N, C-alpha and C positions, 0 to 999 in steps of 0.2 A: 504493500500500500504506500509506503514511503517513496519508493522509486516512482510510482505512478504520479503521485502528487507533484514530485519535483519535475517530472516531464511536462505535466500540464502547466506548471508555473512558467517554465521556459517558453513553451509555445505561446502563452498569452502575452508575455512581456516583449518578445521579439518584434511583433507587429507594431507595438507601441513605439519602440525605438525607431523603426522605419518611418512611422508617421511623423515623429519629431524631426527626423532628418529631412523629410520632404518639406515640412513646414519651414524649417530653417532655410532651405534652398529657395523656397518661394519668397521668403522675406529678403534674402540677399539678392534676388534677381533684379528688382528695380534699382537697388543701390549700385550694382555692377553696371547696369545700363546707364545710369546717370554719370558714373565715373568714366565710362567709355565715351559718352558724348562730351564731357568736360575735357578729356584728353584730346579729342578730335578738334574741339574749338581752340585749345591752346596751340596745337600744331598748326592749325590754319592761320592763326594770328601771327605766329612766328614766321611763317612763310609769306603771308599776304601783306603784312604791314610794311616790310622793307620794299617790296615791289611797288606797293601803292605810293610810298614816299618817293621812290625813284621817278615814277610817272608824273606825280604832282610837281616835283621839283623841276622837271624838264619844261614846265609851263610857267615858271616863276621868273620874275626879274631878279637880278643879282642881289639887290639890297633886301628883298623880301625873304631870302633864304636864311638870313642871320637874325631875323626878328625873334624876340622873346616875349611871350611864349610862342612856340612853334605854330605856324599856320597850316592847318590841315587841308585848306583849300586856297588856291591862289587869289590874293586880293587884287592883283593886276595881271590878269590872264594874258599871256603872250606866246606866240610861236617863234619868236626870234631866236631862242636857243637852238632850234632845229636848223635854221639857216646858218647860224654861227658854227654849229657842229660840222656841217658839210662844206664850209668855206675856209675855216681857220686851219684845217688840215686837209690833205688830199683824201677825203673820206672815201670817195668812190674807187680810188685806186686800192686802198686798203680792203674795201669790200670785194673788189674783183679778185685780189690775191687770196682772200679767205675762201671765196667760192672755188677757185681753182685748186688750192691746196686741200681743202676739205673734200672736194669731189674726188680727186685722184687718190687721196689717202683712204677714203671710205670705200671706194670700189676695190682698191688693192687689198685692204684688210678683209672685206667681205669675201672676195674670191679666194684668197689664200686661207682664210679661216674655214670656209666650207670645204675646200679640197683637202686640207690637212686633217680636219675633223673626220671627214669621210674615210680617209686612209687609215686613221688611228682607230676607227670604230668598226668598220665593216670589211676591211682588207686584211689579209694575213701575210706578214712578212717578218723576217728575223729582226729582233731588237725593237719591236713595236712598243712594248711596255716601257722599255728604257727611254725611248724617245718621248713618250707621254710624260714620264716623270721629269724629264728635262723641261718640258712645256710647263708643268706645274711649278717647278722651281723658278722658272722665269717670272711667274705671277708673283712670287714672293719678293722679287727684287724691285725696289722703287726706281722709277726712271731717273730720279735726281742723282743716283749713285753713278750712273753711266754717263752723266753729262760731260765731265772733264775729258774722259777718253774719247767720247764721240766728237767733242769740240776740237780736240787736237787732230784727230783723223780727218775731219771735214776741212779744217783749215789747211792741212797739208795737201789735200786734193784740190784746193782752190775753189771750194764750193760755197764759201760764204757769200751771202746776198744772191743766192740762186735757189730756184724751186727744189732742185734735187737735193741740195744741202739740208733743206727743211724736211722733205718728204721721206727720203730713204731711212734716216735714223728712227723715224717714228712709225715705220711700217710693220712693226712686230704685231703678231696676232695671237698671243698666248691666251688672252681672255676669250676671244672669239672661237679659238680651237676648243677650249674647255667647254664653253657653252654649247656649241653645235655638236660636239662629240656626245655629250649627255643626251641631247635630243635624238641624234641618230641611233643611239643605243636603245632608246625607248620604242623604236619602230618594231612591230611584231616580227619575230623571226620567221613565222610562216609566210609572211608577205615577201621577205627577202628570198627565201628558198624558192617560192613559186616563181619569182622573177628570174632567178638563176636557171630554173628548169625550163623556162620559156626562152632561154638563150640570151637574156639581157646581159650585155657587157657592163664593166664598171661605170663608164660614163653614162650609158643609157639608164642604168639602174639609179644613178644619182639624180639625173634630170627628170626621169619619168616616174620614179617610185618614191625615192627618199625625200627629195625637196618638196613635192606637192603635199607631203604629210608633215612638213616642218615649217610652213610659211609663218605661223605666229612667232616662233622662236627666231626665225631669220629676220623678220621685221623688227623684233625687239633688239636683236644684235645690230641691225643697220641703224636704228634710231640712236642707240647708245654710242655707236661709233661716230655718227655725224655730229652729235652734240659734243662729244669729247674733243674731236678734232677742231670743231668750230671755236671752242673755248680755249684751245691750247695756247699757253702764253710763254712759258719759260724758254723752250727751245727756239721758237720763232724769234723771240726777243734777242737771244744770243746770236742768231744767224742773220738778222736783218738790221740794217742801219737806217733805212728810209722806206718810202712808199713803193720802191721798185718790187720788193718781195715781202714787205711787212704785212701782217694780217690785222684785222680789226682791233683785237686787244692791244696790239702795239700802237696802233693809231690813237687809241684812247689814252695811252701813256703819254704820247707826244702832245695830245690836246691838254692833258692835265698840267704839263710843264710849259705850256705856251706862254711866253713872256714872263715866266717865273711866277705866274698867278694862277691859282686853281679856280677856274670859272666853272662852278659846279652846275649851273643850269645847262650850258652846252655839253658838259661831260655826261650829265644824266640823259640829255636828249640823244647823244650818240650811243649811250648804253641801251636805251629803248630801241633805237634803230638796229643795234647789233643783236638784240634779243629776239626781234620779231621773226626772222626766218626760221630759227629752230623752234620757237614757240608755236608757230603755225604748223610746222611739221609734226611736232609732238601732239598737238590737239587733233590733227587729222588722223593720226595713227595710234592714238593712245590705247584704244581697245585692243588692237592687235598686240601692242607691247605688253599690256597687262596679261593677256592670254598666254603670250610666249614665255614670260617670266614665271608664270604659275603652272606651266605645262608639266604634267607628271606629279604635281602636288596632291591631286585627288585621283584615285583610281576607282573606277566603277565598273 
């Protein structure tokens, strides 16, 4: 009889504990939701307020920038900073250089990244794993470490103030190789084997089978590459002396140092003009980018 009563007592109390746990979770649900929304608002403000200030400052007159307290809307609205930004420096020459260098670098990195990732994921050859480990090791090395050696080599070749002097040292594709390799490995093996049985060669399999199933990741890789190359500053700054090969970030530096005075309204106007191309690209392709970065995170 003692054993039976103890069993009954256990059976009765266990559901009560479960009910208390469910009740606690139901009470913590709204609190967690509020905390999540609060964190989202904080992140939005941290990102949006500086961008808003840049845009607003680009429409202010110089004296209005230094007023106390700060003006969150221009008292004297003007578009003169934009004309100053495009006339005080050779803005369109810098813009042209950015387009050329970014386009060549992006295409080169995307092509090399796709080909190397395909070879490391779906082709069989000796030393493949060792080569991939070298690629991973390259990801761990900051670009700043190689600046001195690259600068000495490029200077000896006489490539300063040339496009090739800027492009070739930046053409490494370690990140793209790593990203696309993971995507190619997620392609079902049955599809790869079926394509091989149908007589598809390596290039045909890549173009007809693997890439069509990897467009989101490829678009994400392309957007990240374009944005990084468009915003690249250190290496072009070391390689360029003027508007012949300098990019937009270099032009902004010369605008800031123009006449020894920081004219913040033209600088902010030039910053807005420099942001627009990559911002438009990102807004147009953001869905594909998010899908590509989260590919493989959920399996169903």
